[in-house]
FILUMDREN-37805 format. One record per residue (C-alpha): y, z, x; residue in one letter. Coordinates in steps of 0.5 Angstrom, whole numbers. Layout:
FILUMDREN-37805
[rec [Y, Z, X], "A"]
...
***
This chain:
FILUMDREN-37805
[rec [0, 0, 0], "X"]
[rec [7, -2, 2], "X"]
[rec [9, 6, 1], "X"]
[rec [5, 8, 6], "X"]
[rec [9, 5, 11], "X"]
[rec [15, 10, 10], "X"]
[rec [11, 16, 12], "X"]
[rec [14, 19, 18], "X"]
[rec [9, 20, 24], "X"]
[rec [7, 26, 27], "X"]
[rec [9, 23, 34], "X"]
[rec [16, 22, 31], "X"]
[rec [17, 29, 29], "X"]
[rec [14, 31, 35], "X"]
[rec [20, 27, 39], "X"]
[rec [25, 31, 35], "X"]
[rec [22, 38, 36], "X"]
[rec [21, 36, 44], "X"]
[rec [28, 34, 44], "X"]
[rec [30, 41, 41], "X"]
[rec [26, 45, 45], "X"]
[rec [28, 41, 52], "X"]
[rec [31, 46, 56], "X"]
[rec [36, 41, 58], "X"]
[rec [38, 39, 51], "X"]
[rec [45, 41, 51], "X"]
[rec [46, 40, 44], "X"]
[rec [42, 47, 43], "X"]
[rec [44, 50, 50], "X"]
[rec [51, 50, 48], "X"]
[rec [50, 53, 41], "X"]
[rec [46, 58, 44], "X"]
[rec [51, 60, 49], "X"]
[rec [56, 61, 43], "X"]
[rec [51, 65, 40], "X"]
[rec [51, 70, 46], "X"]
[rec [58, 70, 47], "X"]
[rec [58, 73, 40], "X"]
[rec [53, 78, 42], "X"]
[rec [46, 75, 40], "X"]
[rec [44, 73, 33], "X"]
[rec [42, 80, 31], "X"]
[rec [48, 83, 33], "X"]
[rec [52, 78, 30], "X"]
[rec [49, 80, 23], "X"]
[rec [50, 87, 24], "X"]
[rec [57, 86, 26], "X"]
[rec [58, 82, 20], "X"]
[rec [54, 87, 15], "X"]
[rec [59, 93, 17], "X"]
[rec [65, 88, 17], "X"]
[rec [64, 86, 10], "X"]
[rec [62, 93, 7], "X"]
[rec [68, 95, 2], "X"]
[rec [69, 102, 5], "X"]
[rec [70, 99, 11], "X"]
[rec [75, 93, 9], "X"]
[rec [79, 99, 5], "X"]
[rec [80, 103, 11], "X"]
[rec [83, 97, 15], "X"]
[rec [87, 96, 9], "X"]
[rec [91, 103, 10], "X"]
[rec [98, 101, 10], "X"]
[rec [97, 94, 7], "X"]
[rec [102, 92, 1], "X"]
[rec [96, 90, -3], "X"]
[rec [92, 96, -3], "X"]
[rec [95, 99, -9], "X"]
[rec [93, 92, -13], "X"]
[rec [86, 93, -10], "X"]
[rec [86, 100, -12], "X"]
[rec [88, 98, -19], "X"]
[rec [83, 93, -20], "X"]
[rec [78, 98, -18], "X"]
[rec [80, 102, -24], "X"]
[rec [81, 97, -29], "X"]
[rec [73, 95, -27], "X"]
[rec [71, 102, -27], "X"]
[rec [74, 103, -34], "X"]
[rec [72, 97, -37], "X"]
[rec [78, 94, -38], "X"]
[rec [75, 87, -38], "X"]
[rec [72, 83, -44], "X"]
[rec [64, 84, -43], "X"]
[rec [60, 78, -44], "X"]
[rec [57, 80, -51], "X"]
[rec [64, 82, -53], "X"]
[rec [66, 75, -51], "X"]
[rec [61, 71, -55], "X"]
[rec [63, 75, -61], "X"]
[rec [70, 73, -60], "X"]
[rec [68, 65, -60], "X"]
[rec [62, 65, -65], "X"]
[rec [63, 71, -69], "X"]
[rec [57, 75, -72], "X"]
[rec [53, 69, -71], "X"]
[rec [53, 71, -63], "X"]
[rec [48, 77, -65], "X"]
[rec [43, 73, -67], "X"]
[rec [44, 67, -62], "X"]
[rec [39, 66, -56], "X"]
[rec [43, 64, -50], "X"]
[rec [40, 60, -44], "X"]
[rec [40, 65, -39], "X"]
[rec [35, 61, -34], "X"]
[rec [40, 55, -33], "X"]
[rec [47, 59, -33], "X"]
[rec [53, 55, -31], "X"]
[rec [57, 59, -26], "X"]
[rec [64, 59, -27], "X"]
[rec [68, 56, -21], "X"]
[rec [75, 56, -19], "X"]
[rec [79, 52, -13], "X"]
[rec [83, 54, -10], "X"]
[rec [85, 61, -10], "X"]
[rec [89, 61, -4], "X"]
[rec [94, 67, -5], "X"]
[rec [92, 74, -7], "X"]
[rec [98, 74, -11], "X"]
[rec [95, 68, -15], "X"]
[rec [88, 73, -16], "X"]
[rec [93, 79, -19], "X"]
[rec [96, 74, -24], "X"]
[rec [90, 72, -26], "X"]
[rec [87, 79, -27], "X"]
[rec [92, 81, -31], "X"]
[rec [92, 76, -35], "X"]
[rec [85, 76, -36], "X"]
[rec [86, 83, -39], "X"]
[rec [92, 82, -43], "X"]
[rec [88, 76, -46], "X"]
[rec [81, 78, -46], "X"]
[rec [79, 72, -42], "X"]
[rec [74, 71, -36], "X"]
[rec [75, 72, -29], "X"]
[rec [71, 67, -25], "X"]
[rec [64, 68, -22], "X"]
[rec [65, 64, -16], "X"]
[rec [72, 63, -12], "X"]
[rec [74, 57, -7], "X"]
[rec [79, 58, -2], "X"]
[rec [83, 53, 2], "X"]
[rec [88, 56, 6], "X"]
[rec [90, 57, 14], "X"]
[rec [85, 63, 16], "X"]
[rec [90, 65, 22], "X"]
[rec [96, 65, 17], "X"]
[rec [92, 69, 11], "X"]
[rec [89, 74, 17], "X"]
[rec [96, 76, 19], "X"]
[rec [99, 77, 12], "X"]
[rec [93, 81, 10], "X"]
[rec [91, 76, 4], "X"]
[rec [84, 75, 8], "X"]
[rec [82, 82, 7], "X"]
[rec [85, 83, 0], "X"]
[rec [81, 77, -2], "X"]
[rec [75, 80, 1], "X"]
[rec [76, 86, -2], "X"]
[rec [77, 83, -9], "X"]
[rec [71, 79, -9], "X"]
[rec [67, 84, -7], "X"]
[rec [70, 89, -13], "X"]
[rec [69, 84, -18], "X"]
[rec [62, 81, -16], "X"]
[rec [64, 74, -15], "X"]
[rec [62, 69, -9], "X"]
[rec [67, 67, -5], "X"]
[rec [68, 61, 0], "X"]
[rec [73, 60, 5], "X"]
[rec [75, 54, 9], "X"]
[rec [76, 54, 17], "X"]
[rec [82, 52, 21], "X"]
[rec [78, 47, 25], "X"]
[rec [78, 41, 21], "X"]
[rec [82, 34, 21], "X"]
[rec [89, 37, 19], "X"]
[rec [89, 42, 25], "X"]
[rec [90, 35, 29], "X"]
[rec [83, 35, 32], "X"]
[rec [84, 27, 31], "X"]
[rec [90, 25, 35], "X"]
[rec [90, 19, 31], "X"]
[rec [91, 22, 24], "X"]
[rec [98, 25, 22], "X"]
[rec [100, 27, 15], "X"]
[rec [99, 24, 8], "X"]
[rec [101, 18, 10], "X"]
[rec [94, 17, 14], "X"]
[rec [90, 21, 9], "X"]
[rec [85, 15, 9], "X"]
[rec [83, 16, 16], "X"]
[rec [80, 23, 14], "X"]
[rec [75, 20, 9], "X"]
[rec [68, 20, 10], "X"]
[rec [68, 27, 13], "X"]
[rec [72, 25, 19], "X"]
[rec [76, 31, 22], "X"]
[rec [71, 35, 28], "X"]
[rec [71, 30, 33], "X"]
[rec [68, 31, 40], "X"]
[rec [67, 38, 42], "X"]
[rec [70, 41, 35], "X"]
[rec [64, 42, 32], "X"]
[rec [63, 48, 37], "X"]
[rec [70, 50, 36], "X"]
[rec [68, 50, 29], "X"]
[rec [62, 55, 30], "X"]
[rec [66, 59, 35], "X"]
[rec [71, 60, 29], "X"]
[rec [66, 61, 24], "X"]
[rec [63, 67, 28], "X"]
[rec [70, 70, 29], "X"]
[rec [71, 71, 22], "X"]
[rec [64, 73, 20], "X"]
[rec [63, 78, 25], "X"]
[rec [70, 81, 24], "X"]
[rec [71, 80, 16], "X"]
[rec [64, 79, 14], "X"]
[rec [66, 72, 11], "X"]
[rec [59, 69, 10], "X"]
[rec [61, 63, 6], "X"]
[rec [65, 57, 9], "X"]
[rec [66, 50, 7], "X"]
[rec [63, 44, 11], "X"]
[rec [66, 37, 11], "X"]
[rec [62, 34, 17], "X"]
[rec [55, 32, 19], "X"]
[rec [56, 35, 26], "X"]
[rec [58, 42, 23], "X"]
[rec [53, 41, 18], "X"]
[rec [47, 40, 23], "X"]
[rec [50, 46, 27], "X"]
[rec [50, 50, 21], "X"]
[rec [43, 49, 20], "X"]
[rec [41, 50, 27], "X"]
[rec [45, 57, 27], "X"]
[rec [41, 59, 21], "X"]
[rec [35, 57, 24], "X"]
[rec [36, 61, 30], "X"]
[rec [38, 68, 26], "X"]
[rec [45, 68, 24], "X"]
[rec [46, 69, 17], "X"]
[rec [51, 63, 16], "X"]
[rec [52, 60, 9], "X"]
[rec [56, 54, 7], "X"]
[rec [57, 49, 2], "X"]
[rec [58, 42, 3], "X"]
[rec [65, 39, 1], "X"]
[rec [67, 34, -4], "X"]
[rec [70, 30, 2], "X"]
[rec [63, 29, 5], "X"]
[rec [62, 24, -1], "X"]
[rec [55, 25, -3], "X"]
[rec [56, 20, -9], "X"]
[rec [48, 18, -10], "X"]
[rec [41, 21, -10], "X"]
[rec [40, 17, -4], "X"]
[rec [45, 21, 0], "X"]
[rec [43, 27, -3], "X"]
[rec [36, 26, -1], "X"]
[rec [38, 25, 6], "X"]
[rec [42, 32, 6], "X"]
[rec [37, 36, 2], "X"]
[rec [31, 33, 7], "X"]
[rec [35, 36, 13], "X"]
[rec [36, 43, 10], "X"]
[rec [29, 43, 8], "X"]
[rec [27, 41, 15], "X"]
[rec [31, 46, 18], "X"]
[rec [29, 52, 13], "X"]
[rec [27, 58, 16], "X"]
[rec [19, 60, 15], "X"]
[rec [21, 63, 8], "X"]
[rec [24, 57, 6], "X"]
[rec [31, 59, 6], "X"]
[rec [37, 55, 8], "X"]
[rec [44, 56, 9], "X"]
[rec [46, 51, 5], "X"]
[rec [48, 54, -2], "X"]
[rec [53, 50, -5], "X"]
[rec [53, 42, -5], "X"]
[rec [59, 39, -8], "X"]
[rec [58, 32, -11], "X"]
[rec [63, 26, -10], "X"]
[rec [67, 26, -16], "X"]
[rec [64, 19, -18], "X"]
[rec [57, 22, -19], "X"]
[rec [55, 21, -26], "X"]
[rec [49, 25, -30], "X"]
[rec [44, 20, -28], "X"]
[rec [45, 22, -21], "X"]
[rec [45, 29, -22], "X"]
[rec [39, 29, -26], "X"]
[rec [35, 25, -20], "X"]
[rec [38, 30, -15], "X"]
[rec [36, 36, -19], "X"]
[rec [29, 32, -18], "X"]
[rec [29, 32, -11], "X"]
[rec [32, 39, -10], "X"]
[rec [26, 41, -14], "X"]
[rec [21, 37, -10], "X"]
[rec [24, 41, -4], "X"]
[rec [23, 48, -7], "X"]
[rec [31, 49, -6], "X"]
[rec [33, 50, -14], "X"]
[rec [34, 57, -13], "X"]
[rec [37, 56, -6], "X"]
[rec [42, 50, -7], "X"]
[rec [47, 51, -12], "X"]
[rec [50, 44, -15], "X"]
[rec [57, 44, -15], "X"]
[rec [61, 39, -20], "X"]
[rec [68, 38, -21], "X"]
[rec [70, 39, -28], "X"]
[rec [77, 38, -27], "X"]
[rec [81, 36, -21], "X"]
[rec [89, 37, -19], "X"]
[rec [93, 32, -22], "X"]
[rec [96, 29, -16], "X"]
[rec [93, 26, -10], "X"]
[rec [85, 26, -11], "X"]
[rec [83, 22, -17], "X"]
[rec [86, 17, -22], "X"]
[rec [87, 21, -28], "X"]
[rec [85, 23, -33], "X"]
[rec [79, 26, -30], "X"]
[rec [75, 31, -34], "X"]
[rec [68, 32, -34], "X"]
[rec [67, 38, -39], "X"]
[rec [63, 33, -44], "X"]
[rec [58, 31, -39], "X"]
[rec [57, 38, -36], "X"]
[rec [55, 40, -43], "X"]
[rec [49, 35, -43], "X"]
[rec [47, 38, -37], "X"]
[rec [44, 45, -40], "X"]
[rec [37, 43, -37], "X"]
[rec [39, 43, -30], "X"]
[rec [39, 50, -27], "X"]
[rec [43, 53, -21], "X"]
[rec [49, 49, -23], "X"]
[rec [57, 51, -22], "X"]
[rec [63, 48, -26], "X"]
[rec [68, 47, -21], "X"]
[rec [75, 47, -24], "X"]
[rec [81, 45, -19], "X"]
[rec [86, 43, -24], "X"]
[rec [88, 44, -31], "X"]
[rec [87, 41, -38], "X"]
[rec [90, 34, -38], "X"]
[rec [95, 35, -43], "X"]
[rec [97, 42, -40], "X"]
[rec [98, 38, -33], "X"]
[rec [102, 33, -36], "X"]
[rec [107, 38, -39], "X"]
[rec [108, 41, -33], "X"]
[rec [115, 40, -29], "X"]
[rec [111, 41, -23], "X"]
[rec [103, 39, -24], "X"]
[rec [98, 41, -19], "X"]
[rec [97, 37, -12], "X"]
[rec [92, 38, -7], "X"]
[rec [96, 36, -2], "X"]
[rec [100, 43, -3], "X"]
[rec [94, 47, -1], "X"]
[rec [96, 45, 7], "X"]
[rec [103, 48, 6], "X"]
[rec [105, 54, 10], "X"]
[rec [107, 60, 6], "X"]
[rec [113, 60, 9], "X"]
[rec [115, 53, 7], "X"]
[rec [112, 55, 0], "X"]
[rec [117, 61, 0], "X"]
[rec [123, 58, 3], "X"]
[rec [123, 52, -2], "X"]
[rec [121, 57, -8], "X"]
[rec [115, 54, -10], "X"]
[rec [110, 60, -11], "X"]
[rec [112, 61, -18], "X"]
[rec [110, 54, -19], "X"]
[rec [104, 54, -15], "X"]
[rec [102, 60, -19], "X"]
[rec [102, 57, -26], "X"]
[rec [98, 51, -23], "X"]
[rec [93, 56, -21], "X"]
[rec [93, 60, -28], "X"]
[rec [92, 53, -31], "X"]
[rec [86, 52, -28], "X"]
[rec [84, 59, -30], "X"]
[rec [85, 57, -37], "X"]
[rec [81, 51, -36], "X"]
[rec [75, 54, -34], "X"]
[rec [75, 59, -40], "X"]
[rec [75, 53, -44], "X"]
[rec [69, 51, -41], "X"]
[rec [66, 58, -42], "X"]
[rec [68, 57, -49], "X"]
[rec [64, 50, -50], "X"]
[rec [58, 53, -47], "X"]
[rec [58, 59, -51], "X"]
[rec [58, 55, -57], "X"]
[rec [52, 51, -55], "X"]
[rec [48, 57, -53], "X"]
[rec [49, 56, -46], "X"]
[rec [50, 62, -41], "X"]
[rec [55, 62, -36], "X"]
[rec [56, 67, -30], "X"]
[rec [63, 70, -29], "X"]
[rec [65, 76, -25], "X"]
[rec [59, 80, -25], "X"]
[rec [62, 87, -24], "X"]
[rec [67, 86, -29], "X"]
[rec [64, 82, -35], "X"]
[rec [56, 84, -35], "X"]
[rec [53, 90, -37], "X"]
[rec [51, 96, -32], "X"]
[rec [44, 94, -31], "X"]
[rec [46, 87, -30], "X"]
[rec [51, 89, -25], "X"]
[rec [46, 93, -21], "X"]
[rec [41, 87, -21], "X"]
[rec [46, 81, -19], "X"]
[rec [45, 78, -13], "X"]
[rec [52, 74, -11], "X"]
[rec [51, 68, -7], "X"]
***
């Protein structure tokens, strides 16, 4: 049969292993040197566990202007100020909620991007209490790491997501917008970034070095990954014992099931003996349709990665600078209720809302330094853009609820005590 010609021979697999195990393989040697620079895999993970403990984070926030807000957040959580899932369902469905069966096995994670400033988060939390709305179960952040480390937002957001029971993904500074590609500039050269360009030459190693810094000093485990080289190094880093987690960005352009097969095949090949992989989030390209998602789900299931790799699908996008509008994939999402471990990512507001704004959302504004945002008086405008995304994922939650589909919101705020204790946040 012609199909048998596709089988990968043991000889070819041996060549790959021989290359990786060769003492002169600089690809592996350079990575090993970085691991040793940070103390070795066991010490790296130990430091990260300590740095990520809430008590240690709060101790480091002594004197921070954000500490009062964090304490307020804990108080609101502890007194049950946020709406519970059963209460939310009754608000949507009335008395029918008590008898309806909800599909918990295929719960959709409510995801928002990008929560770049702690002030965004606080405005969202206060509105959620006032209006009895949901807080996200997953938060993506795209902000300069050094800048937010300096102004205290990094510690505050680390504490906040731990308190509310949401997963969080950060975006490292080592990427194309940091000048790594000397031929690319600002928005006028944006097409040069297409296809994951942005970690040329020795930058993948710099990316790993930066990751290990924030992992060991802040416990920040999850990061965005946009380049095939850094994806490979992250697979290798995990195989060597460092508990890195990453999500593949929409910018990687995985827009067909063949690309998905390639990515998941590599994840499986570099998995640990227990089958786990550091790839925990997989953003499709905006152009995928439901057939591609269904076929990709078949591939993911075949490789036994359903529980490990979350499919992250953009439901809304910023109004400017990334997609042609109108863009809203909610109706298609509602047809995917049979797909497990999927998130509904909201990066923009509703079309009608965006059109009504004097300043609609713009993805290029993710990369404006805080000082420039404040000097131009943009912070209230950007906060409103973020709250529009908050409105959008709450609409998605409502529509899922009407269909008997469960969702994952901030676990420590909206779920029962038993659920919180059992929840594994990734």
